[in-house]
Every structure is written in structure tokens, then in C-alpha cells.
C-alpha positions in Angstrom: 0.0 0.0 0.0 1.4 3.4 -1.0 1.5 6.3 1.4 -1.3 8.0 -0.7 -3.4 4.9 -0.4 -2.8 4.6 3.3 -3.6 8.3 3.9 -6.8 7.9 1.8 -7.9 4.8 3.7 -7.4 6.5 7.0 -9.6 9.4 6.0 -13.2 9.2 7.2 -15.8 8.6 4.6 -17.7 11.6 6.0 -16.4 14.3 8.4 -19.5 14.3 10.6 -18.2 17.0 12.9 -17.7 19.4 9.9 -21.2 18.5 8.6 -22.7 19.2 12.0 -21.0 22.5 12.1 -22.2 23.5 8.6 -25.8 22.3 9.3 -25.8 23.6 12.9 -27.0 20.1 13.8 -30.1 20.3 11.6 -30.5 16.7 10.4 -33.2 17.7 7.9 -30.8 20.2 6.3 -28.0 17.6 6.2 -30.4 15.3 4.3 -31.1 18.1 1.9 -27.4 18.6 1.3 -26.9 14.9 0.7 -29.9 14.9 -1.7 -28.5 17.8 -3.6 -25.0 16.3 -3.8 -26.3 12.9 -5.1 -28.5 14.7 -7.6 -25.4 16.4 -9.1 -23.1 13.4 -9.1 -24.3 11.6 -12.3 -24.1 14.8 -14.4 -20.6 15.6 -13.1 -19.3 12.0 -13.5 -20.7 12.0 -17.0 -19.0 15.3 -17.8 -15.7 14.0 -16.4 -16.0 10.8 -18.4 -16.6 12.7 -21.6 -13.7 15.0 -20.9 -11.4 11.9 -20.4 -12.8 10.1 -23.5 -12.4 13.2 -25.7 -9.0 14.1 -24.2 -10.5 17.4 -23.1 -8.5 18.4 -20.1 -10.6 21.6 -19.6 -13.8 19.8 -19.4 -12.3 17.1 -17.1 -10.9 19.8 -14.9 -14.2 21.7 -14.6 -16.2 18.6 -13.7 -13.6 17.3 -11.2 -13.4 20.8 -9.6 -17.2 21.1 -9.3 -17.4 17.6 -7.8 -14.6 18.4 -5.4 -16.3 21.5 -4.2 -19.6 19.7 -3.7 -18.0 16.9 -1.8 -16.2 19.3 0.5 -19.4 21.2 1.2 -20.8 18.0 2.8 -17.5 16.8 4.4 -17.0 13.9 2.0 -13.3 13.6 2.7 -12.5 10.5 0.6 -14.4 11.8 -2.4 -12.7 15.1 -2.1 -9.2 13.7 -2.0 -9.7 11.7 -5.2 -11.1 14.8 -6.8 -8.0 16.6 -5.7 -5.9 14.2 -7.8 -8.3 14.4 -10.8 -8.2 18.2 -10.7 -4.4 18.3 -10.5 -3.9 15.9 -13.4 -6.5 17.6 -15.5 -5.0 21.1 -14.8 -1.6 19.7 -15.9 -3.3 18.3 -19.1 -2.3 14.8 -18.0 -5.4 12.6 -18.6 -3.4 9.3 -18.4 -4.5 7.0 -15.6 -7.7 9.1 -15.1 -9.8 6.0 -15.6 -8.3 4.4 -12.5 -9.0 7.6 -10.5 -12.5 7.6 -11.9 -13.1 4.1 -10.7 -11.8 5.0 -7.2 -14.1 8.0 -7.3 -17.1 5.8 -8.1 -16.1 3.4 -5.3 -15.8 6.3 -2.8 -19.2 7.7 -3.9 -20.9 4.3 -3.5 -19.3 3.9 0.0 -20.4 7.4 0.9 -24.0 6.8 -0.2 -24.1 3.5 1.8 -22.7 5.2 4.9 -25.1 8.1 4.7 -28.2 5.8 4.1 -27.1 3.6 7.1 -26.6 6.6 9.4 -29.3 9.0 8.1 -31.8 6.7 6.3 -33.1 7.3 2.8 -31.9 10.5 1.1 -34.6 10.6 -1.5 -36.5 13.9 -1.8 
């Protein structure tokens, strides 16, 4: 396991303390934030995929940057750290190995959703 993988694995899926501070402990508001985040994810992932497939670093950068910001707003640490790598590579115009990062991103998003649904229940509107 590399240092980056170890650091990533040690990060919480969700920074619940940060989320509580942002929401001021309002569970209903937290669920709204989750709902909004998961509504955006498919469009942003699709845009990221398209950027990678078309070798369009600008599009990949915009999508990864937006997803990173959205993840950070809810305290999704693992999603955010993968997005950091995607943003950096896209900014440098290096789209090589982006598919492996994209797979890690999908895995982290699935883990996040499972964790949230276990702790907060359904996030459907």
C-alpha cells in the first residue's frame, strides 16, 4: 500500500463534525445537502468521463473541480481527496490513468452513499 493509499484509507468517509458545524445540527438540512449532492453526481461524473474520453482536459478539470467543491461542502473527505488528484492531473493536461482515479471516485461515492443511508436513512426527496 502506498503512502497516498494509506492516507486515503485513514480518512473518514464523511467528516461528521464538519457536517454538523455546517448544518448547525439540523438533520433535515443535512439530508437536503446529501440529496443535492447525489443529484449532481451523475451529471458531473458523465462530464468527467466525456472529458477523459475526448481528451478534453478543460472539461475534465471543470467537472472534477465542481465535484470536489460539492464533496467538500458536505464533508465527503475520501471523495474530495480523489477529486484533488483528478483536478491536479486535468490542470496539468495529463489525462493518463484518469480512468483508475474515476473508478476510485465511483467506489468512494458508493461507500459514501451507503454510509449516509445507514446513518441518516433514505436521502430521497
